[in-house]
C-alpha positions as CSV (number, residue, x, y, z in Angstrom):
1,X,-44.1,-123.3,0.8
2,X,-43.9,-122.2,-2.8
3,X,-40.4,-120.8,-3.3
4,X,-41.5,-118.6,-6.2
5,X,-43.9,-116.8,-3.8
6,X,-41.8,-117.0,-0.7
7,X,-39.0,-114.7,-2.1
8,X,-41.4,-111.8,-2.0
9,X,-42.8,-112.9,1.3
10,X,-39.3,-113.1,2.8
11,X,-38.3,-109.8,1.3
12,X,-41.2,-108.1,3.1
13,X,-39.9,-109.4,6.4
14,X,-36.3,-108.3,5.6
15,X,-37.2,-104.8,4.4
16,X,-39.2,-104.3,7.6
17,X,-36.0,-104.6,9.7
18,X,-34.1,-101.3,9.5
19,X,-30.4,-101.8,8.7
20,X,-28.7,-98.6,7.7
21,X,-25.0,-98.7,8.5
22,X,-25.5,-96.4,11.5
23,X,-27.4,-99.1,13.5
24,X,-26.8,-102.7,14.5
25,X,-27.4,-105.4,11.9
26,X,-27.9,-108.1,14.6
27,X,-31.8,-108.0,14.4
28,X,-31.6,-109.0,10.7
29,X,-28.9,-111.7,11.4
30,X,-31.0,-113.2,14.2
31,X,-34.0,-113.3,11.9
32,X,-32.0,-115.1,9.2
33,X,-30.4,-117.5,11.7
34,X,-33.8,-118.5,13.1
35,X,-35.0,-119.0,9.5
36,X,-32.1,-121.3,8.6
37,X,-31.8,-123.2,11.9
38,X,-35.5,-124.1,11.6
39,X,-34.6,-125.8,8.4
40,X,-31.6,-127.7,9.7
41,X,-28.8,-125.3,8.8
42,X,-25.8,-124.5,11.0
43,X,-25.1,-120.8,11.7
44,X,-22.1,-119.0,13.1
45,X,-22.4,-115.3,14.1
46,X,-19.2,-113.4,14.4
47,X,-19.8,-110.3,16.5
48,X,-17.7,-107.2,16.9
49,X,-18.1,-103.5,17.7
50,X,-17.7,-100.7,15.1
51,X,-15.8,-97.4,15.7
52,X,-19.0,-96.0,17.3
53,X,-19.2,-99.0,19.7
54,X,-22.3,-100.3,17.9
55,X,-22.8,-104.0,17.9
56,X,-22.3,-105.5,14.4
57,X,-21.7,-109.0,13.2
58,X,-21.0,-111.2,10.2
59,X,-22.7,-114.5,9.6
60,X,-21.7,-117.8,8.0
61,X,-24.3,-120.5,7.5
62,X,-24.0,-124.0,5.9
63,X,-26.2,-127.0,5.7
64,X,-24.1,-129.3,7.9
65,X,-22.2,-131.0,9.5
66,X,-22.0,-128.9,12.7
67,X,-18.3,-128.3,12.3
68,X,-17.6,-125.7,9.7
69,X,-15.4,-126.6,6.9
70,X,-12.3,-124.4,6.2
71,X,-13.2,-124.6,2.5
72,X,-16.4,-123.9,0.5
73,X,-17.0,-124.9,-3.1
74,X,-19.8,-122.3,-3.5
75,X,-20.5,-119.2,-1.4
76,X,-23.3,-116.7,-1.6
77,X,-22.3,-113.3,-0.2
78,X,-24.8,-110.6,0.8
79,X,-24.2,-107.4,2.8
80,X,-26.9,-106.6,5.3
81,X,-26.7,-102.8,5.6
82,X,-28.5,-100.3,3.5
83,X,-27.8,-96.6,2.9
84,X,-29.8,-94.2,5.1
85,X,-33.3,-93.2,4.1
86,X,-34.9,-89.8,4.6
87,X,-38.0,-89.2,6.7
88,X,-39.8,-88.1,3.5
89,X,-39.7,-91.7,2.4
90,X,-42.5,-92.8,4.8
91,X,-42.8,-96.3,3.2
92,X,-39.1,-97.2,3.3
93,X,-39.7,-100.2,5.5
94,X,-43.0,-101.3,4.0
95,X,-42.7,-103.4,0.9
96,X,-45.0,-101.9,-1.8
97,X,-45.9,-103.7,-5.0
98,X,-46.5,-101.4,-8.0
99,X,-46.4,-102.4,-11.7
100,X,-44.6,-105.6,-11.2
101,X,-42.0,-104.0,-8.9
102,X,-41.5,-104.4,-5.1
103,X,-40.5,-101.0,-3.7
104,X,-38.7,-100.6,-0.3
105,X,-35.3,-99.7,1.2
106,X,-32.9,-102.5,0.4
107,X,-35.3,-104.2,-1.9
108,X,-32.6,-104.5,-4.6
109,X,-29.5,-103.5,-2.7
110,X,-29.4,-106.4,-1.6
111,X,-32.2,-107.8,0.5
112,X,-33.9,-109.1,-2.6
113,X,-31.0,-111.4,-3.4
114,X,-30.9,-112.6,0.2
115,X,-34.6,-113.3,0.1
116,X,-34.1,-115.4,-3.1
117,X,-31.4,-117.5,-1.4
118,X,-33.6,-118.1,1.6
119,X,-36.5,-119.0,-0.6
120,X,-34.4,-121.4,-2.6
121,X,-33.1,-123.3,0.4
122,X,-36.5,-123.3,2.2
123,X,-37.8,-126.0,-0.2
124,X,-34.7,-128.2,0.1
125,X,-33.7,-130.6,2.9
126,X,-30.1,-129.9,4.1
127,X,-29.2,-133.4,3.2
128,X,-29.9,-132.6,-0.5
129,X,-27.4,-129.7,-0.5
130,X,-23.6,-130.1,-0.5
131,X,-22.0,-129.4,2.9
132,X,-19.6,-127.1,1.0
133,X,-22.3,-124.5,0.1
134,X,-22.3,-121.5,2.3
135,X,-24.2,-118.2,2.9
136,X,-22.0,-115.3,4.1
137,X,-23.7,-112.1,5.4
138,X,-21.6,-109.1,6.2
139,X,-22.0,-105.7,7.9
140,X,-21.1,-102.2,6.7
141,X,-20.5,-102.7,3.0
142,X,-22.0,-99.3,2.2
143,X,-19.4,-97.5,4.3
144,X,-16.2,-99.2,3.0
145,X,-16.8,-103.0,3.2
146,X,-15.8,-102.9,6.9
147,X,-17.7,-106.1,7.8
148,X,-15.9,-108.0,5.1
149,X,-12.6,-106.7,6.3
150,X,-13.4,-107.9,9.8
151,X,-14.5,-111.3,8.5
152,X,-11.3,-111.8,6.5
153,X,-9.2,-110.7,9.5
154,X,-11.0,-113.1,11.9
155,X,-11.4,-116.3,9.9
156,X,-9.5,-118.4,7.5
157,X,-11.1,-120.3,4.7
158,X,-11.0,-120.7,1.0
159,X,-13.8,-120.5,-1.6
160,X,-14.0,-122.1,-5.0
161,X,-16.7,-119.9,-6.5
162,X,-18.3,-116.9,-4.9
163,X,-21.4,-115.0,-5.8
164,X,-21.4,-111.5,-4.5
165,X,-24.9,-110.1,-4.4
166,X,-25.5,-106.8,-6.1
167,X,-28.3,-105.6,-8.4
168,X,-27.1,-106.3,-11.9
169,X,-30.5,-107.1,-13.6
170,X,-29.3,-110.8,-13.4
171,X,-26.3,-110.2,-15.7
172,X,-23.1,-111.8,-14.5
173,X,-20.5,-109.3,-13.4
174,X,-17.3,-111.1,-14.1
175,X,-14.9,-108.2,-13.4
176,X,-15.1,-105.1,-11.3
177,X,-13.5,-101.7,-11.1
178,X,-11.3,-100.7,-8.1
179,X,-11.8,-97.6,-6.0
180,X,-9.6,-94.8,-5.0
181,X,-10.2,-91.8,-2.8
182,X,-8.1,-88.8,-1.7
183,X,-8.6,-85.6,0.2
184,X,-6.7,-82.5,-1.0
185,X,-6.4,-79.8,1.5
186,X,-5.4,-76.2,0.6
187,X,-4.3,-73.7,3.2
188,X,-4.1,-70.0,2.4
189,X,-4.3,-67.0,4.7
190,X,-7.4,-65.3,6.1
191,X,-8.0,-61.6,5.8
192,X,-10.9,-59.1,5.8
193,X,-12.5,-59.2,2.3
194,X,-12.2,-55.4,2.1
195,X,-8.4,-55.9,2.0
196,X,-7.9,-59.0,-0.2
197,X,-4.2,-58.2,-0.8
198,X,-3.6,-59.1,2.9
199,X,-4.9,-62.6,2.4
200,X,-4.5,-65.7,0.1
201,X,-7.7,-67.4,-1.0
202,X,-7.6,-71.1,-0.4
203,X,-10.8,-71.5,-2.4
204,X,-9.3,-69.7,-5.5
205,X,-6.2,-71.9,-5.3
206,X,-8.3,-75.0,-4.9
207,X,-10.5,-74.1,-7.9
208,X,-7.5,-73.7,-10.1
209,X,-6.2,-77.0,-9.0
210,X,-9.5,-78.7,-9.6
211,X,-9.5,-77.4,-13.2
212,X,-5.9,-78.6,-13.6
213,X,-6.8,-82.1,-12.4
214,X,-9.9,-82.4,-14.6
215,X,-8.1,-81.1,-17.7
216,X,-5.1,-83.4,-17.1
217,X,-7.3,-86.4,-16.6
218,X,-9.3,-85.6,-19.7
219,X,-6.3,-85.1,-21.9
220,X,-4.8,-88.5,-20.9
221,X,-8.0,-90.6,-20.9
222,X,-7.6,-92.0,-24.4
223,X,-4.0,-93.1,-23.6
224,X,-5.1,-95.0,-20.5
225,X,-6.0,-98.7,-20.7
226,X,-9.5,-99.7,-21.7
227,X,-11.7,-102.7,-21.0
228,X,-14.8,-103.3,-23.2
229,X,-16.5,-105.2,-20.3
230,X,-17.2,-101.8,-18.6
231,X,-19.4,-98.8,-19.4
232,X,-17.5,-96.5,-19.5
233,X,-14.6,-98.7,-20.5
234,X,-11.9,-96.7,-18.8
235,X,-10.9,-95.4,-15.3
236,X,-13.2,-92.6,-14.3
237,X,-12.6,-89.7,-11.9
238,X,-14.9,-87.5,-9.9
239,X,-14.6,-84.5,-7.6
240,X,-17.8,-84.8,-5.6
241,X,-17.2,-82.8,-2.4
242,X,-15.7,-79.3,-1.8
243,X,-15.6,-77.4,1.5
244,X,-14.0,-74.1,2.3
245,X,-14.3,-70.7,3.9
246,X,-16.0,-69.5,7.0
247,X,-18.2,-66.4,6.3
248,X,-18.8,-64.2,3.2
249,X,-16.6,-61.3,4.3
250,X,-13.4,-63.2,5.1
251,X,-10.8,-64.3,2.5
252,X,-11.0,-68.1,2.9
253,X,-7.9,-69.6,4.6
254,X,-8.8,-73.2,4.1
255,X,-10.4,-75.3,1.4
256,X,-10.6,-79.1,0.9
257,X,-12.1,-81.4,-1.7
258,X,-12.5,-85.1,-2.3
259,X,-11.3,-86.8,-5.4
260,X,-12.5,-90.4,-6.2
261,X,-11.6,-92.6,-9.0
262,X,-12.8,-96.0,-10.2
263,X,-10.0,-98.0,-12.0
264,X,-10.5,-100.8,-14.4
265,X,-8.7,-104.0,-13.3
266,X,-5.8,-103.4,-15.7
267,X,-5.2,-99.9,-14.3
268,X,-3.6,-99.8,-10.8
269,X,-5.5,-97.3,-8.7
270,X,-2.2,-96.1,-7.3
271,X,-1.4,-94.7,-10.7
272,X,-4.2,-92.0,-10.4
273,X,-3.0,-91.2,-6.8
274,X,0.6,-90.6,-8.1
275,X,-0.8,-88.5,-10.9
276,X,-2.7,-86.4,-8.4
277,X,0.4,-86.0,-6.3
278,X,2.4,-84.8,-9.4
279,X,-0.3,-82.2,-10.2
280,X,-0.3,-81.0,-6.6
281,X,3.5,-80.5,-6.7
282,X,3.1,-78.5,-9.9
283,X,0.3,-76.4,-8.3
284,X,2.4,-75.9,-5.2
285,X,5.3,-74.6,-7.2
286,X,3.1,-72.2,-9.1
287,X,1.4,-70.9,-6.0
288,X,4.0,-70.8,-3.2
289,X,1.8,-68.7,-0.9
290,X,-0.6,-71.6,-0.2
291,X,0.1,-75.0,1.3
292,X,-1.4,-78.0,-0.6
293,X,-1.4,-81.5,0.8
294,X,-2.7,-84.8,-0.5
295,X,-4.2,-87.3,2.0
296,X,-4.6,-90.8,0.5
297,X,-7.7,-92.5,1.9
298,X,-8.3,-95.5,-0.3
299,X,-6.6,-97.2,-3.3
300,X,-8.2,-100.6,-3.7
301,X,-7.8,-102.8,-6.8
302,X,-10.8,-104.3,-8.6
303,X,-11.1,-107.8,-9.7
304,X,-10.4,-109.3,-13.1
305,X,-12.3,-112.0,-15.0
306,X,-11.3,-115.4,-13.6
307,X,-9.8,-118.1,-15.8
308,X,-10.7,-120.7,-13.1
309,X,-14.0,-122.2,-12.1
310,X,-17.1,-123.2,-13.9
311,X,-19.7,-120.8,-12.3
312,X,-19.7,-118.4,-15.2
313,X,-20.5,-121.2,-17.6
314,X,-23.3,-122.5,-15.4
315,X,-24.8,-119.1,-15.2
316,X,-24.5,-118.6,-18.9
317,X,-26.6,-121.8,-19.4
318,X,-29.2,-120.6,-16.9
319,X,-29.6,-116.9,-17.7
320,X,-29.8,-114.7,-20.8
321,X,-27.5,-111.8,-21.3
322,X,-23.7,-111.5,-21.8
323,X,-21.3,-111.0,-18.9
324,X,-20.5,-107.4,-17.9
325,X,-18.0,-105.4,-15.9
326,X,-19.1,-103.8,-12.6
327,X,-18.3,-100.1,-12.3
328,X,-19.8,-99.6,-8.8
329,X,-18.2,-100.7,-5.6
330,X,-18.8,-104.1,-4.1
331,X,-17.2,-106.7,-1.8
332,X,-16.0,-108.7,-4.8
333,X,-12.4,-107.3,-4.8
334,X,-11.9,-108.4,-1.2
335,X,-13.6,-111.7,-1.8
336,X,-11.2,-112.3,-4.6
337,X,-8.4,-112.6,-2.0
338,X,-9.8,-116.0,-0.9
339,X,-11.9,-117.2,-3.9
340,X,-10.8,-118.8,-7.1
341,X,-13.7,-117.3,-9.0
342,X,-15.9,-114.3,-8.1
343,X,-19.1,-113.1,-9.9
344,X,-21.2,-110.2,-9.0
345,X,-24.9,-110.7,-9.8
346,X,-28.4,-110.2,-8.4
347,X,-31.9,-109.0,-9.1
348,X,-32.7,-105.4,-9.6
349,X,-31.0,-102.4,-11.2
350,X,-28.4,-100.4,-9.3
351,X,-29.7,-97.2,-10.9
352,X,-32.8,-97.4,-8.6
353,X,-30.8,-98.1,-5.5
354,X,-29.7,-95.5,-2.9
355,X,-32.9,-93.5,-3.4
356,X,-36.7,-93.6,-2.7
357,X,-37.1,-95.1,-6.1
358,X,-35.4,-98.4,-5.0
359,X,-37.3,-101.4,-6.2
360,X,-36.8,-105.0,-7.6
361,X,-38.8,-106.7,-10.3
362,X,-40.9,-109.6,-9.1
363,X,-40.0,-111.5,-12.2
364,X,-36.3,-111.3,-11.4
365,X,-36.9,-112.5,-7.9
366,X,-38.7,-115.5,-9.3
367,X,-36.0,-116.2,-11.8
368,X,-33.1,-115.8,-9.4
369,X,-34.7,-118.1,-6.8
370,X,-35.0,-120.8,-9.5
371,X,-31.4,-120.3,-10.6
372,X,-30.1,-120.4,-7.0
373,X,-31.9,-123.6,-6.3
374,X,-30.3,-125.2,-9.4
375,X,-26.9,-124.0,-8.4
376,X,-27.2,-125.2,-4.9
377,X,-28.3,-128.7,-6.1
378,X,-25.6,-128.9,-8.7
């Protein structure tokens, strides 16, 4: 089998298996297990049920011996789930080549990277690969890295260098932003809209609070720490969801909105949460007729550039491009708990992911397959 061709062939098979987070990822894991076991690899599937009682699993594979080591020198991490795709994207599960790109759901996020790994090892005898190389596949990354959390809770092992697969156009992501999320709920009092003086609009109070949050964040942004690895180089904030009211002729008694933020490694994500709480206290004091509450949902640190490990130097010698910081979410922050060095990298551009434009350049699949083969052998 020609590995440079097989990455695209394998990707065609992987894309054809639907794996949005709402369904089981076991069909994909069984396909990968059969592929690797036919080539002499050992595979361990760690099954569990998610909150909806849907069967999910993580997978660990290594070239041998049959007993899994508690430590791996080099691990390749891929999540198996994709975001949902709409019925309008009729070709979501059929890989389509156009202008040097392979289009399909999951093609770059991150089934393309998985296809490259499988292509790289397909041409190698297990005996040629160190026993301390591993492939780790996880479930439910797209909805909060739940599979990775399950894996870390159910296993104990250490990793020297970890490659977390995400589409970075093959630039090494050596640091990553953290992630914070909070829901702010505002309760007022309903009344007939013909008599607004009898009610208190939760939507109006929420709107004033949103303006207060955005203005406070903007005024402090240049005093906040910066990191030139990232674009943008500072912690960012977004209010992406707002819900409130019932019908048009009732003064709205409730309104809620979600605030998310992405913190650079040098900026603790809890700082923004505490800033939000302070602003809510000020708003509550200014508008005592409403009740405002903050519900903290997530405050996860990112990962900083590692001073340990030689993976970054190896990649620098194999790929063009300077290292970057990763502003989007990934499993790297969690992987950093058990790895000495973590790098986020993979074929494709995240700006095409999560849409019916998702695609991966064939040239990057070819290049990454070759790089992986060299890393595995070294």
